[in-house]
N, C-alpha and C positions, 0 to 999 in steps of 0.2 A: 654091273653099274662102276658108272668110272665118276671123280668129282674134280673139276678143276675150282679152286679155293684162290677167287684172286681176291687182289689191295686195291680200289679203286679210292683215286684222289679225287674230286671233284663236286658238280651238284643234284641237290636231290633229281630233278627234272631228268637226267643221262643218264641215271641207276635205273630209273622205274620205266625207262624208252625200250631200255633192257633184259629186263627182268622184273620179278612181281614183290613187290619188298612185304617179308613175312618178321621183322623182328624189328624193333629200334630199342638200342640205351647207349650204351657208349660209346659203342658199334650198329652200326643203318648191315642189317643184310640182308640183301634180296637173289630171290629163287630164279632159276627158269626150268625147269626139265622137257631133257629132250627123249620125247616117246621114241623105241624103238618098235620095227617092225613086229618082236615078241614081246610084246605089250613093256619088257623092260625098259629102262631110262636109264637115262644121264643126267648127271648134275650139274648146272655153272651155280654155285656159288660166290656173290661180289660182299664185302666185306668197305663200307664205308663207315671211316673214324669220323663220330661228331665233333666239332669245334677246333679243325687242327686248322692253325698251325699254334693256337692259343692253350693246347690241352695236346701236349706231343705222347701221353700216355697210350694212347686208347691206338695210332695208330704205330705205334713202334711195335706192339705185341700183335696185332692183326698183323704186322710184319713175319710174324715169325710161326704162324698158320697158312700163307699165302705162298701159293704156284706161280702167280701170273702176276700181272700190272697194268692199269689200265689209268691215266691220267690224262686230264682236264685240264688244259693250259690256258687258265684266262689271261695269265700276265706271265713275264721271264721276270723273275725276280730272288730274293734270297731263297724264299719258301719255296719256290719249283728249284732249285738247285738242294739244297736240302731233302726235296723228294727223292730225286732222283737218284743222289750216293747213297740215300740209304736202301733204296731198290735196290742198286749193284753190291752196298757191301752183305745185304743178307744173302747174296746168291740168287736172283730174283731175274735173269737174264732175257726172260723172254717177256712182251711188252706189248700194250696200244698208250698210242699219243693223238688227242680228240684235240685241236688247233679250234679253240673256240673265245675268243676276246674278251674279255669285260669290256662293261662301256665306257668309253675314249680310252682304251689301249687297242695297242696296233704288236701282233706276236709273226717276230721273224723265224717263219721254217729253217729257215737254212741256218741262223742261232743256234734253234732247240735240237736241230738235227748236230750242230757242233757241242754243243754242249754233254747229250746225252753220249758222246762218241769218247770224251774225255770224264765225263764220269765210270764208262766201262759196259753201258748199254749199248754198243753198235745194229744189236739185232731189233730193237724197237720199230713197230712198225707205222709211220701215220693212218691216222684212219679217216673219214668223214664222220659228224655228229649225223649220222642217223643208225636211231638202236636196231631196229632189220638189219641190215649192214652188221655191222658190232656185233648183235648174236653173232650169225652166219658167221660170223671168224673165229669168234669163242667157239661153236660149234665144231671147226674142223681144226683146233687145237682138242678142244674134246676128244674125238675120234682117235689120237694117235698117243692118246697114253692106254700106256699098255695091262692087260689085268697083273694084279697083284697079286704073288703064289709066295711072299714073305711069310716063314712062322714064327708068331711072338710077336707081339705088338706094344706100343709107347702110346701112352696117350695125356695130352697136356689137358689139366682141367677148367674150366671156365667159369663154373659155378657148381656149387654143391648144397642140396639142401635133403629135407627128409618131408615126405609123403604118409599122410595120413591112407594107413592100410595097404603101401609097398615099402617105407620105410626108408632106408637115404640112396637120395638117387645125386648121382655127378653128369655133368653134361663137358663133356671137350668133343678135343679131336683126336683124331687118329694120326698119330704123327710118323710111327714107323707099323708096317707089316697089318694084321688085322687080330678084331677082337672078336671071342666064337660067344655065343648063350653056354654058360655054365664054365668057364675059362677060371683059375686058378687069378689073384688079381694081390699083386704089394701097391702098397703104395710107398713111397719114395720116401723116406727118413722117420719111421712108424715102425713099431711091430706087430706079429699079427697079420694077418689077412683078411680076401673076401671074396666071394665068388659071384660073378655076374647075371643073378637071377635069371634077367632080362634086359633085353636090347631094343632098342628104341633109333631109329634112323627118320627123319625128313616128319616125325609124327606116325609111324607103320612101324608097328613092331617087329626086328628081322631076327635070323640065329647068326647071322654076320655082320658087321663095320668093318665098313675095308676101310684103303688108305686115302685119309684125307676125309672121309665123315665126319659130321659131327654128330657126335653119339651120346643119348642118355640111358646110363648105366643104372641098374638096380639094383641095387650091390646088399647082398648079407655077407655080416663081419662076424670075422672072429678071432678070439687072442687078444689081445694087444691095441689094435689098429683105432689107430688116433680119428675117429670122427671129427672131431673138435678142429682141429689141424685143416681137414677138406677144404679148399675152398682154389679159388682162382691162383693160377701158374703150380700148383701141386699136378706132379706125374706117379701116374700109375701103368706100371707093367707086369708081361706074363712073367718075369724072374729080375733077379740083382744082378743079373750080369748085363742087364740092359741098359745101365744108370751106373754115376757114379757121385756119390755128394761129396762139397767140397765146401768146408767151413773158411778157407781162405785157398788161393788159387795165387797160377805162375804160371803164364802165358807170354808169350808172342800179340802184341797190339800190330793187325796191316793195320796202316793207317788209312782214315777216306779222302777220296779225290779231293780238293778244293780244302783240307783241315787245317791251317795255318797255324792251329796253337799247339802249345805241344803240354803234355800231363806231366805231374810233378809229386813227388812224393808230397803225402797229406791231402792231396786232392780227391776230389769225391764224385764218383762213377757211380754207374747204373749196367746191370747183367740184365739183358732182355737177348730170354731165348724161351718158347715153347712154354710160350706165356706169362715166364714170372719176369718178373722187376723189379729186382733185389740193389737196394745199396750199399755201397764197399765203399774201401776208404785205401790210396795207394799207402803202402808202407816202403816197397823198394822198386826202384825205377832207374835198372840197367838196360842189358840187352833186352829182363824181360820186363812183365810188370808183376807185383807183388800184392796180393789186394785181400784185405782182411774183410770180408762180407757182415752186414749186420744181422742175414740170418742165411742159414748154408743154402749154395744153389748146387742143382741136383743137371747134371751134364745126362743129354739121352746121347751115348753112343753112336746110336743107327742114322742122327737125325742130318738128313739134308739137305736144313741150313746153317748159314753161319748165326755164330751167337754177339750180338751188336753189346758194343762200349760206348757208352752215349752219354757226356756231361751235360747236363740242363742249364750249366751257365755257360757253356760254347755257340758259339756263330760259325758254321749248323754243328746242333745239336749231336749231330752221329761222330765220335771219333773213330768208329774200324769198325773193326772182327776179329777178335782174337780164335787162334790158333792157342788148342790147351791140349 
């Protein structure tokens, strides 16, 4: 079973024309199951951040669990520029553009194409505003995803809670590898360990959660496993070799396209990766940046996505991505 996680920036109406709405919080989730002849299915999962651009955090964190992008272009403005630059910085090289001008607006296709090129997204494709056509395009992308045979796993946690009769449950995205029922689990930054008592994907009990799946893990904990610290942005893995914890970091900033602002010592920035959104302050700025974080960050060594560096006071807010 393959999963295509899509970051969609646009209207609820267009998202609903592609897939069925299944969840709504700070990020709306829309699901379409592509049934196969053998009764198995692959999944299109659309993530639509709410209240963007006023509330940027859900948009940036959704970037860190997405593999494909769709943008509904109502007008060409600074927000559109921030969206395409952010997609590029995150490494989302493929996507669809839907031209759907807002009332009183006119969108020039050629201008949009030129901006995509400048932002580093030359492979994005224009598609008409038709949910059936868009869905067929996405199924084509979905069918090209190769089976994942990687051993071990990294899961970025979205939420954690206790269920009566079940115990501790963590819900998150499989960012690397695949999780098996009864696998041993390490919580980055916490001593002790846990065992995956059971797994759920799409509200179904499964024995394996694959790369890209949004999985619910019922955990049986042992030792000094810090349940009280488990929450959004926590990282679960099969081995300590999968991640690195840093209280301060030194890295090269790959500056975003269109970004004219420069960072300076004393500036406050955010690290965004694997659903983490951690604030830090720059202490050195030479060939590399040195940043002290308010809370230790976790670097997923097997991640295929770029860790984003964001400054909420800047325009655009995406400064670029870090090479750690």
